[in-house]
MARTI-51090 format. One record per residue (C-alpha): residue number from 0; residue in three letters; chain; x, y, z. Coordinates in steps of 0.05 Angstrom, whole numbers. Layout:
N
{NUM,"ALA","A",{X,Y,Z}}
...
This chain:
297
{0,"MET","A",{2315,1577,901}}
{1,"THR","A",{2260,1623,921}}
{2,"ASN","A",{2272,1653,995}}
{3,"ILE","A",{2212,1641,1040}}
{4,"PRO","A",{2202,1708,1076}}
{5,"LYS","A",{2208,1686,1154}}
{6,"LYS","A",{2146,1700,1200}}
{7,"LYS","A",{2152,1755,1241}}
{8,"LEU","A",{2129,1734,1315}}
{9,"LYS","A",{2101,1775,1372}}
{10,"ASN","A",{2152,1803,1421}}
{11,"HIS","A",{2118,1826,1487}}
{12,"ILE","A",{2147,1888,1511}}
{13,"VAL","A",{2108,1877,1583}}
{14,"GLN","A",{2095,1813,1603}}
{15,"ASP","A",{2016,1797,1595}}
{16,"LYS","A",{2017,1755,1665}}
{17,"TYR","A",{2048,1821,1703}}
{18,"LEU","A",{1991,1859,1672}}
{19,"ALA","A",{1932,1814,1686}}
{20,"GLN","A",{1948,1831,1761}}
{21,"TRP","A",{1913,1892,1747}}
{22,"TYR","A",{1843,1858,1724}}
{23,"ARG","A",{1784,1879,1760}}
{24,"ASN","A",{1758,1825,1809}}
{25,"GLY","A",{1721,1769,1772}}
{26,"GLU","A",{1735,1800,1705}}
{27,"GLU","A",{1794,1795,1661}}
{28,"PHE","A",{1800,1869,1641}}
{29,"PHE","A",{1828,1932,1663}}
{30,"SER","A",{1828,2009,1646}}
{31,"LEU","A",{1877,2043,1602}}
{32,"TYR","A",{1893,2115,1588}}
{33,"LEU","A",{1919,2136,1522}}
{34,"ILE","A",{1967,2192,1530}}
{35,"LYS","A",{1970,2218,1462}}
{36,"GLU","A",{1897,2214,1454}}
{37,"ASN","A",{1878,2239,1519}}
{38,"SER","A",{1828,2182,1527}}
{39,"ILE","A",{1814,2123,1574}}
{40,"LYS","A",{1795,2054,1547}}
{41,"ASP","A",{1756,2010,1595}}
{42,"ARG","A",{1747,1936,1584}}
{43,"VAL","A",{1824,1926,1557}}
{44,"ASN","A",{1858,1863,1564}}
{45,"THR","A",{1930,1840,1558}}
{46,"ASP","A",{1921,1830,1481}}
{47,"TRP","A",{1921,1905,1472}}
{48,"ARG","A",{1961,1925,1412}}
{49,"GLY","A",{2008,1968,1448}}
{50,"PHE","A",{2043,1908,1493}}
{51,"TRP","A",{2075,1871,1440}}
{52,"ARG","A",{2105,1888,1373}}
{53,"LYS","A",{2114,1837,1315}}
{54,"GLY","A",{2194,1824,1309}}
{55,"PHE","A",{2211,1878,1358}}
{56,"ASN","A",{2269,1848,1385}}
{57,"VAL","A",{2296,1807,1318}}
{58,"LEU","A",{2330,1830,1255}}
{59,"ASP","A",{2318,1782,1194}}
{60,"GLY","A",{2383,1738,1184}}
{61,"GLU","A",{2431,1786,1213}}
{62,"ILE","A",{2440,1758,1288}}
{63,"PHE","A",{2410,1693,1288}}
{64,"SER","A",{2393,1631,1250}}
{65,"ASP","A",{2331,1610,1226}}
{66,"ASP","A",{2329,1559,1276}}
{67,"ASP","A",{2336,1619,1336}}
{68,"TYR","A",{2295,1670,1296}}
{69,"ASN","A",{2253,1693,1355}}
{70,"PHE","A",{2304,1669,1408}}
{71,"PRO","A",{2299,1733,1444}}
{72,"GLU","A",{2217,1722,1456}}
{73,"GLU","A",{2241,1651,1487}}
{74,"PHE","A",{2301,1690,1522}}
{75,"THR","A",{2247,1727,1561}}
{76,"ASN","A",{2195,1672,1572}}
{77,"LYS","A",{2250,1642,1614}}
{78,"VAL","A",{2259,1699,1658}}
{79,"ASP","A",{2191,1716,1657}}
{80,"SER","A",{2156,1656,1683}}
{81,"PRO","A",{2195,1650,1753}}
{82,"GLY","A",{2194,1730,1755}}
{83,"ILE","A",{2118,1731,1757}}
{84,"SER","A",{2121,1675,1809}}
{85,"VAL","A",{2161,1710,1860}}
{86,"VAL","A",{2128,1774,1850}}
{87,"ARG","A",{2055,1737,1860}}
{88,"LEU","A",{2085,1700,1927}}
{89,"LEU","A",{2117,1767,1953}}
{90,"ASP","A",{2088,1763,2029}}
{91,"THR","A",{2079,1836,2042}}
{92,"LYS","A",{2028,1832,2101}}
{93,"ASN","A",{2082,1790,2137}}
{94,"LYS","A",{2132,1834,2108}}
{95,"LYS","A",{2176,1775,2088}}
{96,"HIS","A",{2244,1782,2066}}
{97,"LEU","A",{2259,1741,1995}}
{98,"ASP","A",{2312,1691,2003}}
{99,"GLY","A",{2372,1692,1958}}
{100,"LYS","A",{2344,1655,1904}}
{101,"ASP","A",{2278,1690,1904}}
{102,"LEU","A",{2315,1755,1907}}
{103,"SER","A",{2365,1728,1847}}
{104,"THR","A",{2304,1711,1800}}
{105,"LEU","A",{2264,1780,1811}}
{106,"SER","A",{2333,1816,1795}}
{107,"LEU","A",{2334,1781,1731}}
{108,"TYR","A",{2257,1802,1722}}
{109,"ILE","A",{2266,1869,1738}}
{110,"ALA","A",{2332,1882,1694}}
{111,"LEU","A",{2293,1852,1638}}
{112,"GLN","A",{2236,1891,1639}}
{113,"TYR","A",{2281,1956,1637}}
{114,"PHE","A",{2313,1934,1577}}
{115,"ARG","A",{2261,1910,1536}}
{116,"THR","A",{2210,1965,1515}}
{117,"PRO","A",{2199,2018,1464}}
{118,"ARG","A",{2219,2073,1510}}
{119,"PHE","A",{2291,2041,1527}}
{120,"ARG","A",{2303,2037,1447}}
{121,"ASP","A",{2285,2105,1435}}
{122,"GLU","A",{2329,2128,1496}}
{123,"LEU","A",{2384,2086,1465}}
{124,"ASN","A",{2372,2115,1394}}
{125,"SER","A",{2377,2189,1424}}
{126,"MET","A",{2442,2173,1456}}
{127,"LYS","A",{2467,2138,1395}}
{128,"ASP","A",{2450,2201,1348}}
{129,"LEU","A",{2483,2244,1407}}
{130,"VAL","A",{2546,2203,1407}}
{131,"VAL","A",{2555,2204,1334}}
{132,"LYS","A",{2544,2275,1333}}
{133,"GLU","A",{2595,2290,1386}}
{134,"LEU","A",{2648,2244,1378}}
{135,"TYR","A",{2654,2212,1307}}
{136,"GLU","A",{2687,2236,1242}}
{137,"GLU","A",{2644,2243,1184}}
{138,"LYS","A",{2665,2182,1154}}
{139,"GLU","A",{2652,2141,1210}}
{140,"LYS","A",{2576,2166,1221}}
{141,"LYS","A",{2543,2124,1167}}
{142,"PHE","A",{2552,2054,1201}}
{143,"LEU","A",{2524,2076,1271}}
{144,"SER","A",{2469,2125,1238}}
{145,"THR","A",{2433,2056,1214}}
{146,"ASP","A",{2368,2034,1250}}
{147,"ASP","A",{2395,1963,1259}}
{148,"PHE","A",{2452,1992,1304}}
{149,"VAL","A",{2401,2002,1358}}
{150,"VAL","A",{2364,1942,1352}}
{151,"LYS","A",{2419,1903,1359}}
{152,"LYS","A",{2446,1939,1420}}
{153,"GLN","A",{2377,1931,1455}}
{154,"MET","A",{2381,1856,1436}}
{155,"GLU","A",{2453,1852,1468}}
{156,"LEU","A",{2426,1884,1530}}
{157,"ILE","A",{2374,1837,1536}}
{158,"LEU","A",{2417,1782,1526}}
{159,"ARG","A",{2467,1807,1586}}
{160,"VAL","A",{2414,1821,1640}}
{161,"GLU","A",{2445,1771,1681}}
{162,"GLU","A",{2505,1818,1689}}
{163,"PHE","A",{2460,1873,1711}}
{164,"ALA","A",{2413,1831,1760}}
{165,"LYS","A",{2481,1810,1795}}
{166,"LYS","A",{2498,1879,1810}}
{167,"VAL","A",{2423,1898,1830}}
{168,"PHE","A",{2420,1837,1878}}
{169,"ASN","A",{2464,1874,1918}}
{170,"PHE","A",{2425,1947,1922}}
{171,"ARG","A",{2384,1965,1967}}
{172,"TRP","A",{2306,1945,1960}}
{173,"ILE","A",{2250,1987,1979}}
{174,"PHE","A",{2179,1950,1980}}
{175,"LEU","A",{2131,2006,1983}}
{176,"LEU","A",{2060,1981,2002}}
{177,"ALA","A",{1996,2021,1990}}
{178,"PRO","A",{1935,2025,2031}}
{179,"LYS","A",{1870,1979,2026}}
{180,"GLU","A",{1838,2042,1995}}
{181,"THR","A",{1882,2052,1936}}
{182,"SER","A",{1931,2023,1891}}
{183,"PHE","A",{1992,2032,1847}}
{184,"ILE","A",{1985,2031,1770}}
{185,"THR","A",{2028,2012,1716}}
{186,"SER","A",{2040,2027,1642}}
{187,"ASP","A",{2078,2002,1582}}
{188,"SER","A",{2146,2021,1608}}
{189,"PRO","A",{2132,1997,1687}}
{190,"CYS","A",{2209,1996,1702}}
{191,"PHE","A",{2250,2062,1699}}
{192,"VAL","A",{2301,2102,1731}}
{193,"ILE","A",{2293,2170,1762}}
{194,"ASP","A",{2336,2216,1799}}
{195,"ASN","A",{2317,2279,1846}}
{196,"ASN","A",{2371,2318,1821}}
{197,"GLU","A",{2349,2341,1757}}
{198,"SER","A",{2421,2364,1733}}
{199,"ASN","A",{2450,2298,1741}}
{200,"VAL","A",{2455,2269,1673}}
{201,"ASP","A",{2480,2198,1704}}
{202,"LYS","A",{2410,2166,1701}}
{203,"GLY","A",{2424,2103,1676}}
{204,"PHE","A",{2398,2022,1706}}
{205,"LEU","A",{2460,2016,1753}}
{206,"SER","A",{2476,2092,1769}}
{207,"HIS","A",{2502,2116,1833}}
{208,"ASN","A",{2452,2162,1854}}
{209,"ALA","A",{2385,2134,1807}}
{210,"ASN","A",{2328,2106,1835}}
{211,"VAL","A",{2298,2043,1795}}
{212,"ILE","A",{2225,2046,1807}}
{213,"PHE","A",{2183,1988,1784}}
{214,"PRO","A",{2105,1971,1813}}
{215,"LEU","A",{2102,1897,1820}}
{216,"ARG","A",{2032,1890,1836}}
{217,"PRO","A",{1971,1939,1850}}
{218,"ASP","A",{1992,1936,1924}}
{219,"VAL","A",{2065,1945,1924}}
{220,"CYS","A",{2116,1982,1888}}
{221,"LEU","A",{2194,1973,1891}}
{222,"MET","A",{2245,2020,1888}}
{223,"ILE","A",{2320,2001,1884}}
{224,"ASN","A",{2376,2043,1896}}
{225,"ASN","A",{2453,2036,1906}}
{226,"ASP","A",{2457,2062,1975}}
{227,"LYS","A",{2502,2037,2030}}
{228,"ASN","A",{2446,2015,2070}}
{229,"GLN","A",{2436,1953,2028}}
{230,"GLY","A",{2383,1901,2047}}
{231,"GLN","A",{2304,1890,2041}}
{232,"PHE","A",{2263,1945,2077}}
{233,"PHE","A",{2183,1951,2076}}
{234,"PHE","A",{2143,2021,2083}}
{235,"GLU","A",{2072,2028,2088}}
{236,"LEU","A",{2055,2088,2056}}
{237,"ASP","A",{1991,2127,2062}}
{238,"LYS","A",{1940,2152,2007}}
{239,"GLN","A",{1973,2214,1987}}
{240,"THR","A",{2046,2179,1979}}
{241,"VAL","A",{2013,2140,1937}}
{242,"ARG","A",{1984,2181,1892}}
{243,"GLY","A",{2050,2220,1884}}
{244,"ILE","A",{2079,2158,1865}}
{245,"ASN","A",{2028,2141,1811}}
{246,"LYS","A",{2041,2208,1789}}
{247,"ILE","A",{2110,2195,1777}}
{248,"ILE","A",{2093,2126,1740}}
{249,"ILE","A",{2049,2171,1694}}
{250,"GLU","A",{2108,2218,1677}}
{251,"ASN","A",{2153,2155,1658}}
{252,"THR","A",{2101,2125,1618}}
{253,"TYR","A",{2110,2113,1542}}
{254,"SER","A",{2043,2120,1514}}
{255,"ALA","A",{1997,2070,1554}}
{256,"VAL","A",{1977,2080,1637}}
{257,"VAL","A",{1940,2019,1664}}
{258,"ALA","A",{1893,2006,1724}}
{259,"THR","A",{1845,1969,1757}}
{260,"ASP","A",{1796,2029,1759}}
{261,"LYS","A",{1775,2072,1709}}
{262,"ASN","A",{1758,2131,1763}}
{263,"HIS","A",{1818,2122,1790}}
{264,"LEU","A",{1847,2133,1718}}
{265,"ALA","A",{1805,2189,1711}}
{266,"TYR","A",{1827,2224,1777}}
{267,"LEU","A",{1902,2213,1768}}
{268,"THR","A",{1899,2247,1695}}
{269,"LYS","A",{1844,2300,1696}}
{270,"ASN","A",{1899,2355,1693}}
{271,"LEU","A",{1950,2319,1657}}
{272,"ASP","A",{1994,2361,1609}}
{273,"TYR","A",{1985,2300,1559}}
{274,"GLN","A",{2002,2350,1493}}
{275,"ASN","A",{2074,2361,1525}}
{276,"HIS","A",{2083,2294,1554}}
{277,"LYS","A",{2153,2262,1541}}
{278,"PRO","A",{2152,2186,1516}}
{279,"HIS","A",{2222,2178,1535}}
{280,"ARG","A",{2289,2214,1558}}
{281,"LYS","A",{2330,2253,1511}}
{282,"ALA","A",{2408,2244,1516}}
{283,"THR","A",{2447,2303,1539}}
{284,"VAL","A",{2519,2325,1536}}
{285,"GLN","A",{2561,2359,1595}}
{286,"LYS","A",{2626,2381,1572}}
{287,"PHE","A",{2686,2397,1620}}
{288,"GLY","A",{2740,2419,1578}}
{289,"ASP","A",{2761,2364,1531}}
{290,"TYR","A",{2720,2310,1574}}
{291,"ILE","A",{2650,2294,1549}}
{292,"LYS","A",{2594,2265,1591}}
{293,"ILE","A",{2534,2232,1558}}
{294,"GLY","A",{2474,2224,1589}}
{295,"LEU","A",{2397,2221,1602}}
{296,"SER","A",{2350,2271,1626}}
């Protein structure tokens, strides 16, 4: 019997309905800045090739059965649909707090977006290479050096987002609001982690000193951290502060930046050192005697 190759279906790395929030009024297009090419494309929509991959989250016949072949994409759809509904209905005008159900839904949505991107896979791969180098004997390295290992690990984390969401639910939620004369941009890695202390390598999704950044809409950007002062907070920003956050979004972009307005993109990227842009963080190691700490920087 001849084995018929299974069709590789699309896996979205960023939800199309999320990106559509950056469409211009009356049009179904936004502007796109490609960092590697240092060029701006106008009138782009959510079908652009960089927002999805064929078979990105699936290994043929090794993890899922034929019936479940595209399970990761079906799983993301179940998180994406209610998640984007909460984002759209977020009442920033009245600074209305989310109830427990909506906060739980948004926690899942955020965790999924963090783990689903090529940027995160590259970071996993960087950490895997460093772990193998530092901690494994030569005879053990062959198994962990395979590409499949990283893909399996990323899918495992995607399917465990509920665990991460439960912890994020109890973090400090800060909704940063843009004034009417400007807006937040987004990218093909819209949810990312930063740390003001560059020497700190512990910069994971749930790290104590890290801030999770996620522009939810052009008018609101979310920042979450594990601060003792828990709860939901709304802060109105000035134009200059929004510009600073947009610069951080660009710095943490994988390959493409999204904005409603072409001129806005041109202004934000005119002095960008695009040739030295880092599409993802690199694994680093800190050694304290026999103790080794591996993180991202």
